[in-house]
N, C-alpha and C positions, 0 to 999 in steps of 0.2 A: 413203401409207405413209412416203415419204421425208420429208414435212413433219413427221410424228410423230417420226421418228428424229432429225430436225434439232432439233425442239423439246426432245426429251429430252436431247440432247447439250448444248444451251444451259443447261438446268436443272442438269445435273450439273456443268457448268463453273462456273455461279454458286455452287452449293453448295460446290464445292471451293475457290473463292476465299474464301468465308466461313469455311470450316473452317481454311484456311491462316492467315487473319487472326486467328482465335481462338487457334490454336496459337502464332502469333508474339506475340500479346498475353500469353498464359500464360508464355511463356519470357522475356518482356521483364523486364529488371532494373529495380528502383525504388530510389531513395535516400530512405529514410524519415528525416525530420527534423521536430521541432516548429517550425512556422512561426507566429509570434505576429503579431497585428495590433493596433496601438494602438487602445484604446477598446473592444475586444471584452470581453464579459462571459459568464461560464460558471457553471453550477451543477451540482451532482451529489449523489449519495447513495452512501454506503459502508455495506454491511450485512454483518455477520458473525455466524454461529451457531457456538458453540464449546462442546464438552464436555470438561471437565478432570477427571481423576482423580488425587488426591494420596493417597499412602500414607505415614503418619508414625507411627512406633512401633506398627506393626502395625494401625493403624486406617485405614480408607479413607474419603476425603471426595470426594464427587462434586458438581461445580458445572457447571450449564448456563446459558449466557448467549446472549442476542441483543442486539446493539448496532447501532443505525442512527444514522449521523451525516450531517447535511446540510452542504454546504460551498459557498462561492462563490469564484470567482477573477476578478479584474478585471485586464486588461492595461493597466498604467499608462503604459508607454513602451517603445519598441523602437528599438535603434540600427541603423546601416547594416549591421552584421554579423549581425543577427538575434537579438542578445542582448536580453533583455527584463526589465523590472521588473514583477513581478506581485504583486497584493494578494491574500493568502490570509485566509480567515475561516471559522470554524465557525459555522453558523447555527442548527442544531437537533440535538437528541440524544434518542434514545429507548433505554431500557435495561430489559430484563426478566432477572432472575437468580434462579435457584432452586438452593439448596444446603443444607448442614447447618444454616444459620442461618435457613432459611425462604425465603420468596419476597419479592423486592423489585422494584418497578417505578417507572420515572421517565420522564416525557415533558415535555421543555422547552416544548412548544407549549401545555401546559396550566398552566404556571406553578406547578407543584407543586415542593416542596422536595426536593432531592437528598439522600437519607438514606444510601445505600450509598456507601462509599469510591469504588467504580468509577464511579458516577454523578457524584460530586463532582469527580473528576479531569477528566472531560470537560466538565461543566457550566460550570466556571469559565472555560473557553476560549471559550464562546459569545460572539460579538460583539466579539472582540478581534482586530482586523486587524494584519497585519505584512507587509512587503514582502520578496520574494526576487528576487535577480538571477539569471537562469537563461540558459543557452546553448540552442542548438537541440538538443543532446544531452540536455538537462535536467540538466546539471551546475550545481550551486549555487555561485555565485561571490561572493555578497554579501548582506547583510541590512540592512534599515532598519525601525526601530520594534519589533524583537523584544524588546529589553530593556524598553521601556515596556509592551508587551503582557504580558510575563511578570510584571511588577510589578502590573499591574492584576489579573491572574489570582490572584496571591497575596492581594491585598486582598479578593477576593471569597470566599476559603475561609471557610466558616462555623466558628464556634467549636464546640469539641466534642473528644472523645477522639481523633478521627482527623485533626484539623487538621494536626498536624506531618507526618504521613504524606503528606497531600495536597500540602502546601507543598514537601516534599522532592521529590515526583514532578514537580510543576511546574517546579521549578529545573532538574531533570535532563532531563526530556522536552522542554522548550522552551529548552534551551541551544542555542547556535549549532551545536555539534558534533552533538548529537542530531538536531535538525531536518534538518541536511545529510544525515546518514546515512540517516535514515528516508525522506525525500523521494526521494533519489537511488536507494535500493534498490527503490522502487516505480516511479518514473517513468523511469529511465534504461534504456529498452528498445531504443534505436535502434542499428542496426549502424553500423560505421565506413565500410563500402563499400556500393554498390548490391547488392541481393540479388534473386534470382529464386525461383520456386517450388521448395521443397525445400532451399533454402540455409539453413544454420544459423550462428549466431554465439553467442559466450559472453561473459559478464561476471561479475565477482566483487565482492563487497561485504563489508567487514569492519564488523561492528556491535559497538559497545562498550556500547550501552545494552541493558537487559533486553528480550529475552534476548540476552546477548552471544554471537553466533554469527558464522560465516563462511558466506556464501551464495554458491554457484557456480551461476549460472543459464545455461541453454542455450535459446536461442530458435530457432524454425524457422518460416519462412514457408510456411504450409500452403495458403492459398487467397487469391485476389483476386476480390472480387465487387462490381461496381458502385461502384468507387472506395473499397472498404473492404478493408484487408489483415487477414487472420486469422492471428494468430501463436500458435503453440503454445509453451508454456513448461514446462520441467522443471528443478527445482532440487534440489541436494544441499546439505544443511545440516549443519554440524559445529560443535562448541564452539569459541568463541574463548578459548583458554586463557591468552592474554596480557592479557585484559581485567581491569581493576581490580575487586576484590570490592566488593560492596554493604555499606555500613556503616550500621547503625541503633543508635545508642547504643553499648553494649558488644558488640553482636552483629555478626559479620562473615560474610557469605554469598557463596558462589560457585556458579554454576550450570554444569552440563555437560549441555547439551541438544543433540540431533541429530535429524534427520528428513528430510523431503522435501516438495516442493511441486510441484503440477502444475495445469495449466489452460490457458485460452486468453484472448487479448487481441484486441480488434477496434480497428483504427486507421484513422482517415480518411486516405487517402493524400495528399490535397491539402494538408492542414495538419499531419499527424502527431499529431492529437489522439486520445487514447484515448477511445472512446465506449462501450466495455463491457469488462469484465474479470471473469472467474470463476476463483478459485483454491481448490484443496483443499490444506490444510496439515496435516501430521502431525508432532508433536514428541514426544520422550520422553527421559527421562534423570533426573538427580538434582540436587538442590540441597543443598550442604553448609553448615551453619551452626555457628559456634563462639562461645561465650560467652568473650570474651577476658579476663574477670576471674576467673570461677569455673570455666569449662569446661576439661576436658583432652582431650576427644574430640569429634569432629564429630557433630552431629545431622544425620541424612540424611533428606530427604524425596524420595520417588520420584514423578515426574510423567509423565503421559501426556496429550496434548492432541490433539484432532481438531477441525478447523474448516473451514467453507466460507465464503468471502467473495465478494461481488459489488460491483462498482463500475459505476455507469451515470450517464449525463447526465440531468438533469431540466430542466424548463422554468423559466426565471428569472422570478420574480415581482416 
């Protein structure tokens, strides 16, 4: 009997040590940083499904899209402080779009011609590499080859009525400023200090490219499982009223969109690499357009957009 009691006491003692270790691990703070390694190569896929409703002069237009973009990143060099030069490249693109103009589909892996403007905007970027200098916080501090990549994209734009619109898009979307804003707003998720379970931190991003908005993001460390940190994200989105209007010929447009974003991000603790991300985005508001030659009043389009986006790593071929 005494032997059984002694054995039970030992078992309880061992279990208590294990539980104490688990609790200590759960309460341990971790400093999340993107740690690059020279020569490493990564690939991934970003997929978004979006439904947009536009109302103009009393008529409703509904557009449904699914876009899938494959990408590759190669770590070209890393300095002693952990700053890296990385090569970015879009590798594939698939788009299906249904709206008032019918159904359009494009798949770059099948070598078919991109007909829709949306498809052309992405298709011209396929295979055009450029380098970014990034810190361990994923702050963009330098560029190499972006001007050449942008010019190559412009040369690939097909002739047709939408050519100028695609060229204008490429010039703005792949400018230094736009690339920095877009990449940082997606990738700068890292806290300034070590964090434990339940800790939160915030970041703000001012976007001047369409849609011009101010995004205030709040991150919370929710779980730590087998070397993977699970981070919850909640974002408040408001119009960037100081952004320059969009000009197309004699027409000047200014958007005022607001909304929210929520989801989760999974990060590999040892390297800070994002291995999975799912986000739900809701935007609504209006776009005011004026004919600067003949117009005296703003033409107003009301917009509502709901989308779900996922980003995940894929096997490098």
